[in-house]
C-alpha positions in Angstrom: 4.8 55.1 -38.6 3.8 56.4 -35.2 1.8 59.3 -37.0 0.1 56.7 -39.2 -0.8 54.5 -36.2 -2.2 57.5 -34.3 -4.4 58.2 -37.2 -5.6 54.6 -37.5 -6.2 54.4 -33.8 -8.3 57.6 -34.0 -10.3 56.2 -36.8 -11.0 53.0 -34.7 -12.2 55.2 -31.7 -14.6 57.0 -34.1 -16.0 53.7 -35.3 -16.3 52.4 -31.7 -18.3 55.6 -30.8 -20.6 55.1 -33.8 -21.3 51.5 -33.2 -24.0 51.9 -30.5 -25.8 54.3 -32.8 -25.5 52.0 -35.7 -26.8 49.0 -33.9 -29.8 51.3 -32.5 -30.6 52.4 -36.1 -30.6 48.9 -37.3 -33.1 48.0 -34.6 -35.3 51.1 -35.3 -35.4 50.3 -39.0 -36.4 46.8 -38.4 -39.2 48.1 -36.0 -40.2 50.7 -38.7 -39.4 53.5 -36.5 -37.9 55.5 -39.3 -37.7 58.8 -37.6 -35.8 57.5 -34.7 -33.8 55.3 -37.1 -32.8 58.4 -39.0 -31.6 60.2 -35.9 -29.5 57.2 -34.7 -27.9 56.7 -38.1 -27.1 60.3 -38.4 -25.3 60.1 -35.0 -23.4 57.2 -36.3 -22.4 58.9 -39.6 -21.4 62.0 -37.5 -19.0 59.9 -35.4 -17.6 58.0 -38.4 -18.5 59.2 -41.8 -16.7 56.2 -43.3 -19.2 53.6 -42.0 -21.0 52.5 -45.1 -23.7 50.7 -43.1 -24.5 53.9 -41.3 -25.0 55.7 -44.6 -27.1 52.7 -45.8 -29.4 52.9 -42.8 -29.7 56.5 -42.9 -30.8 56.4 -46.6 -33.5 53.7 -45.9 -34.9 55.7 -43.0 -34.9 58.9 -45.2 -36.5 57.0 -48.1 -39.2 55.8 -45.8 -39.7 59.2 -44.5 -40.3 60.3 -48.1 -37.2 62.5 -48.0 -36.0 61.3 -51.4 -33.4 64.0 -52.0 -31.9 63.1 -48.6 -32.1 59.4 -49.2 -30.5 59.9 -52.7 -27.6 61.7 -51.1 -27.2 59.0 -48.4 -27.2 56.2 -50.8 -24.8 58.0 -53.1 -22.5 58.7 -50.1 -22.5 55.0 -49.2 -22.1 53.7 -52.6 -19.0 56.1 -53.0 -17.4 54.3 -50.0 -17.8 51.0 -51.8 -18.7 51.3 -55.5 -18.9 47.5 -55.7 -21.6 47.4 -53.0 -24.6 45.6 -54.6 -27.2 46.0 -51.8 -26.7 49.8 -51.9 -26.9 49.8 -55.7 -30.1 47.8 -55.6 -31.7 50.2 -53.0 -30.5 53.2 -54.9 -31.8 51.8 -58.0 -35.2 51.3 -56.5 -35.2 54.9 -55.3 -34.2 56.2 -58.7 -37.1 54.2 -60.1 -39.6 55.7 -57.8 -38.2 59.1 -58.8 -38.8 58.2 -62.6 -35.0 58.4 -63.1 -35.3 55.2 -65.3 -31.9 55.2 -67.1 -30.1 55.6 -63.7 -32.2 52.9 -62.1 -31.4 50.6 -65.1 -27.7 51.1 -64.6 -27.9 50.4 -60.7 -30.0 47.2 -61.2 -27.6 46.0 -64.0 -24.7 46.7 -61.6 -26.4 44.9 -58.9 -27.1 41.8 -61.3 -23.5 41.7 -62.4 -22.6 40.7 -58.8 -25.7 38.5 -58.4 -27.0 37.3 -61.7 -30.7 36.5 -61.8 -31.3 37.8 -58.3 -35.2 37.8 -58.1 -35.8 41.2 -56.7 -33.4 43.1 -58.9 -34.4 41.2 -62.0 -38.0 42.1 -61.2 -36.9 45.8 -60.6 -34.9 46.0 -63.9 -37.9 44.4 -65.8 -40.2 47.0 -64.3 -37.9 49.9 -65.2 -37.7 48.5 -68.9 -41.4 48.1 -68.9 -41.8 51.7 -67.8 -39.7 52.7 -70.9 -41.8 50.5 -73.1 -38.8 48.3 -73.8 -41.0 45.2 -73.5 -38.8 42.6 -75.3 -35.8 43.5 -73.2 -37.9 43.2 -70.0 -38.9 39.7 -71.1 -35.3 38.9 -71.8 -34.4 39.9 -68.1 -37.3 37.9 -66.7 -36.8 34.6 -68.6 -33.4 33.6 -67.0 -34.6 34.9 -63.5 -37.6 32.7 -63.9 -35.5 29.6 -64.8 -33.3 30.2 -61.8 -36.1 31.0 -59.6 -39.4 29.3 -60.8 -41.0 29.8 -57.3 -40.8 33.5 -57.3 -44.4 34.8 -57.7 -43.3 38.4 -58.4 -41.4 37.3 -61.5 -44.4 35.4 -63.0 -46.7 38.5 -62.3 -44.2 41.0 -63.7 -44.0 38.9 -66.9 -47.7 38.9 -67.2 -47.7 42.7 -66.6 -45.0 43.2 -69.3 -47.0 41.0 -71.9 -50.2 42.7 -71.0 -48.6 46.2 -71.6 -47.2 44.8 -74.9 -50.8 43.9 -75.9 -50.5 40.2 -75.6 -53.4 39.6 -73.3 -53.8 35.9 -73.9 -50.1 35.3 -73.1 -50.3 37.4 -70.0 -53.1 35.4 -68.5 -51.0 32.4 -68.7 -48.3 34.0 -66.6 -50.8 35.6 -64.1 -52.3 32.0 -63.7 -48.9 30.9 -62.9 -48.3 33.4 -60.3 -51.6 32.6 -58.7 
């Protein structure tokens, strides 16, 4: 029991040492100083590699610095610490989409939506990934319930218009573009 308690105390000290760097990284991401945020998040990870938020901030900073392989690694490390973490799954899906890894992006957005059904951003992102794969009817089926749940979200109306336009239904698309406006 004493050995286990020593280990737990050591972990707490690591977390405590990481917290100032984590707070700094959060402030720097908010200020869009991604290079400094990356350095601060890396220090937090170095102190405590079990801090999911440090990995998430490191990934966000790297993504904004166009270090996609580094961002991918950090998102994956964060997600490995908590596979049920919807925000990391969503952000990792967005990065996978940017990297044209559409099947992986689709799986990650669906994972996110399993925790937060009809969430506007992820529904929009999933529909966009399906559209990129020319799976227009599936994209529409994702957007319909999201629009019912969030009729005030312009991006959903716009994406529906885009999907219909890509599908060749120009007149229908114009209705949804008008709704977005």
